[in-house]
C-alpha positions in Angstrom: -96.0 73.9 43.7 -96.9 70.5 44.4 -97.4 68.4 41.7 -99.2 64.7 40.9 -97.7 62.1 38.9 -99.9 59.2 37.9 -98.4 56.4 36.6 -101.0 53.8 34.7 -102.4 52.6 31.2 -104.0 54.4 28.6 -107.0 52.9 26.7 -109.7 54.7 24.6 -112.9 53.3 26.1 -115.7 53.1 24.0 -119.1 53.0 25.7 -122.2 51.1 25.0 -126.0 51.7 26.1 -128.6 49.1 25.4 -126.0 47.5 23.5 -125.0 50.7 20.9 -122.3 52.8 21.5 -123.0 56.0 22.9 -119.6 57.6 23.3 -116.1 57.2 23.0 -113.6 58.6 25.5 -109.8 58.5 26.7 -109.4 56.6 29.3 -107.3 54.1 32.1 -108.1 53.9 36.0 -105.0 56.4 36.9 -105.8 58.7 33.6 -109.3 59.6 34.6 -108.1 60.6 37.8 -105.6 63.0 36.9 -107.6 64.5 33.9 -110.0 65.4 36.7 -107.2 67.1 39.0 -105.7 68.5 35.5 -109.6 70.0 34.9 -109.2 71.6 38.7 -106.1 73.4 38.5 -103.6 71.0 39.5 -100.0 70.3 38.5 -100.4 67.4 36.8 -97.8 65.0 35.0 -98.8 61.1 33.3 -96.1 58.2 32.8 -97.7 56.0 30.0 -97.0 54.7 26.8 -99.3 54.4 23.6 -98.9 53.4 20.3 -98.4 55.5 17.2 -101.7 55.8 15.8 -105.4 58.2 15.7 -105.8 56.6 19.4 -102.4 57.6 21.0 -102.6 61.0 19.2 -106.0 61.7 20.9 -105.1 60.1 24.3 -101.5 63.1 23.8 -103.4 65.2 23.1 -106.8 65.0 25.8 -103.9 65.3 28.1 -102.6 68.8 26.9 -106.1 70.0 26.2 -106.9 69.1 30.0 -103.6 70.5 31.6 -102.3 67.4 32.4 -98.2 67.4 31.1 -97.6 64.7 28.7 -94.0 64.7 28.0 -93.6 61.1 29.9 -95.9 59.4 27.5 -93.9 56.9 25.1 -95.2 56.4 21.6 -94.5 52.9 20.2 -94.2 52.9 16.5 -95.0 49.3 16.1 -97.9 48.9 19.1 -101.6 49.7 18.7 -103.2 51.7 21.4 -105.6 49.7 23.7 -109.1 49.4 23.2 -111.6 48.9 26.0 -115.5 48.4 25.5 -117.8 49.1 28.5 -121.1 47.8 28.2 -123.6 49.8 30.9 -126.4 47.8 32.4 -129.9 48.8 33.9 -128.2 50.7 37.0 -125.3 52.1 34.7 -122.9 50.0 36.0 -120.1 48.7 33.4 -118.9 45.6 32.2 -116.0 45.4 30.1 -113.9 43.7 27.6 -110.5 45.2 26.6 -108.7 44.7 23.7 -105.0 45.1 24.4 -101.5 43.8 22.3 -99.9 42.7 25.9 -96.8 41.3 24.0 -96.0 44.4 23.1 -96.2 45.8 26.8 -93.3 47.8 27.7 -92.2 51.2 29.9 -89.1 53.2 28.8 -89.3 57.0 30.3 -87.4 59.8 31.8 -88.3 60.5 35.2 -90.0 63.7 36.1 -89.1 65.9 38.8 -90.3 64.5 41.9 -90.2 66.2 45.4 -91.1 65.6 49.2 -94.8 66.1 49.5 -95.5 65.7 45.9 -98.4 62.8 45.0 -98.0 60.0 43.1 -101.1 57.8 42.0 -100.5 54.4 41.1 -103.0 51.2 40.5 -104.8 48.6 38.5 -103.1 45.6 36.7 -100.6 48.4 35.4 -98.6 48.6 38.7 -98.4 45.2 38.8 -98.1 43.5 35.3 -95.1 41.5 35.4 -93.6 42.6 31.7 -93.1 46.2 33.2 -92.9 46.2 37.2 -89.3 46.7 37.1 -89.3 49.7 35.6 -92.8 50.7 37.5 -91.2 49.6 41.2 -88.0 51.6 40.4 -89.8 54.7 39.6 -91.9 54.4 43.1 -88.7 53.7 45.0 -87.1 56.7 43.4 -90.3 58.3 44.5 -90.3 57.2 47.9 -86.9 58.0 48.4 -87.2 61.5 47.4 -90.2 62.1 50.0 -93.5 61.7 47.7 -96.6 60.7 49.3 -97.8 57.1 47.2 -101.4 56.4 46.5 -102.3 53.0 45.9 -105.8 52.3 44.1 -105.5 48.2 43.9 -108.4 48.1 40.9 -107.8 44.4 40.5 -110.1 43.3 37.8 -111.8 40.0 37.6 -110.5 39.5 34.2 -107.1 38.9 35.9 -108.4 36.4 38.9 -106.3 33.3 37.1 -103.0 35.4 37.9 -103.9 36.5 41.8 -101.2 33.4 42.7 -99.0 34.5 40.1 -99.4 38.3 41.1 -99.6 38.2 45.0 -95.7 39.6 45.5 -96.6 42.5 43.3 -99.5 43.4 44.9 -98.2 43.0 48.5 -95.2 44.8 47.8 -97.5 47.8 46.2 -99.3 47.9 49.8 -96.1 48.3 51.2 -94.7 51.0 49.0 -98.2 53.3 49.6 -99.0 55.5 52.1 -102.5 55.3 51.6 -104.2 52.2 50.0 -107.6 52.4 48.6 -109.4 49.0 47.5 -112.9 48.3 46.6 -115.4 45.1 47.3 -114.7 43.7 44.2 -111.1 43.8 44.2 -110.0 41.7 47.7 -113.3 39.4 46.8 -111.1 38.7 43.3 -107.5 39.0 45.0 -108.4 37.3 48.6 -112.0 36.2 48.8 -112.8 38.2 51.5 -115.5 40.7 51.6 -115.8 42.3 55.1 -113.4 45.3 55.5 -112.2 45.0 59.3 -111.4 41.2 57.9 -109.2 42.4 54.7 -107.7 45.6 56.7 -106.7 43.6 59.7 -105.6 40.2 57.6 -104.1 41.7 54.4 -103.5 45.2 54.3 -102.4 46.7 58.1 -99.0 44.7 58.2 -98.0 46.6 55.3 -100.0 49.9 55.2 -101.6 51.8 58.2 -104.1 54.1 56.2 -106.8 52.4 54.3 -110.3 53.3 52.3 -112.5 50.4 51.1 -115.3 51.4 49.0 -118.3 49.5 48.1 -120.2 51.2 45.5 -123.7 52.9 47.0 -122.6 51.1 50.6 -121.0 53.0 53.3 -116.9 54.3 52.3 -114.6 52.5 55.4 -112.0 54.5 56.6 -109.5 52.4 58.6 -106.3 53.9 60.0 -103.8 53.9 63.2 -106.1 54.8 65.4 -109.8 55.8 63.8 -111.9 52.9 62.5 -115.0 55.1 60.8 -118.0 54.6 58.0 -118.9 57.6 56.1 -122.4 57.0 53.7 -122.3 57.6 50.0 -124.0 60.7 48.7 -127.2 59.9 46.9 -126.3 60.5 42.7 -128.3 60.4 40.1 -126.4 58.2 38.1 -125.7 58.3 34.3 -122.2 56.4 34.4 -120.1 54.5 36.9 -117.3 54.7 34.7 -115.0 56.5 36.1 -116.4 56.4 39.8 -113.4 55.2 41.7 -110.8 56.6 39.7 -112.5 60.1 40.8 -113.0 59.3 44.3 -108.9 59.1 44.0 -108.6 62.5 42.5 -111.1 64.3 44.8 -108.8 63.0 47.3 -105.9 63.6 46.1 -107.2 67.2 45.3 -108.1 67.3 49.4 -104.1 66.4 50.1 -103.1 69.7 48.6 -105.9 71.7 49.2 -105.7 71.1 53.5 -101.7 70.8 53.1 -101.4 67.4 53.8 -98.1 66.6 54.0 -95.8 63.1 53.9 -95.1 63.9 57.7 -98.5 64.5 58.9 -99.2 61.3 57.2 -96.4 59.6 58.7 -97.8 60.6 61.9 -101.1 60.2 61.6 -104.1 62.1 60.1 -106.3 63.1 62.7 -110.3 63.0 61.9 -111.3 65.9 61.1 -108.9 66.0 58.3 -110.3 62.3 57.6 -113.6 63.9 57.3 -112.8 66.8 54.6 -110.4 64.1 52.3 -113.6 61.9 52.1 -115.7 64.5 51.6 -113.6 65.9 48.5 -113.2 62.1 47.1 -117.2 61.8 47.0 -117.6 64.7 45.8 -115.4 64.1 42.7 -116.7 60.8 42.5 -120.3 61.9 42.6 -119.8 64.4 39.8 -118.1 62.0 37.7 -121.2 59.8 37.1 -123.6 62.3 36.6 -122.4 62.1 32.8 -121.5 59.4 30.1 -117.4 60.7 30.9 -114.8 59.0 32.5 -113.8 62.5 34.7 -115.4 65.5 36.2 -116.5 67.8 33.7 -114.4 71.3 33.1 -117.3 73.4 35.2 -116.7 71.7 38.2 -113.3 71.7 37.7 -113.0 75.4 37.9 -114.8 75.4 40.9 -112.3 73.1 42.1 -109.8 75.8 41.1 -111.6 78.7 43.0 -112.3 76.7 45.8 -108.3 76.1 46.1 -107.4 79.5 45.7 -110.2 81.1 48.4 -109.2 78.5 51.0 -105.4 79.1 50.4 -105.8 82.6 50.6 -108.3 82.7 54.0 -105.7 80.3 55.7 -102.8 82.4 54.1 -104.0 85.2 56.2 -104.7 83.6 59.2 
């Protein structure tokens, strides 16, 4: 069975609406997507670290309760687990304040088993943080050499804008590692001051990775691949919170890779338009579902439906 391995930060998101707390949910950029994949029946593992506190215990329990292997979560005795405050505006978009003991950043883990056509999801500041960069890049090397598909979500926050110059080499190296790159309007505006998706692809991405997905909130999703440029209208959704929307776009896309049997060889040869359409549809489905609640991931009922759809699809195409 193909696996998905996520590597990224863990955090407790405390969510505010009208300046009052309305929820506290374990989260993190890759974490949110991995939880959704676990709920959708995908064999999922997460690599990260937490502090030795109630927040860390809650995060590990949350992973296990959602069918995600937490064996590669390192608990550091003298470190506090990160917290973020997410303030929802009138459009239910979030502004963040992060509280993290960055001097304690470290990463010490045993590599999980990675086989050809497994998927590794990485991104956000975690994937470029200089303190843990040697361990992250070593794992990405290992996964690439094992024939895994590497999916990179840039997810570069404005809070790190003053570090762009220092981190550019790590960002470009991640683009080169990746088989598929997703980034948002905000990411490339912060990093390169470029807002047009065609210019982003041609000037910053295509030299390193030929498969690029550009998202911009309610605006159409822009796809660039070797022989294909296509826009996809975003499905209208009544949003409760947009926290995790991009993370779940990633989860849906990766779910699609496994559901439709998209392999590393198929990606290297060039995904055809029909399969791109199905992958983006899965991505939008997960993203839209996440926006319907205060949670950072799709709910369990949606995950159960995705499990059923996966089984039915596999049975139908096995019979054929």
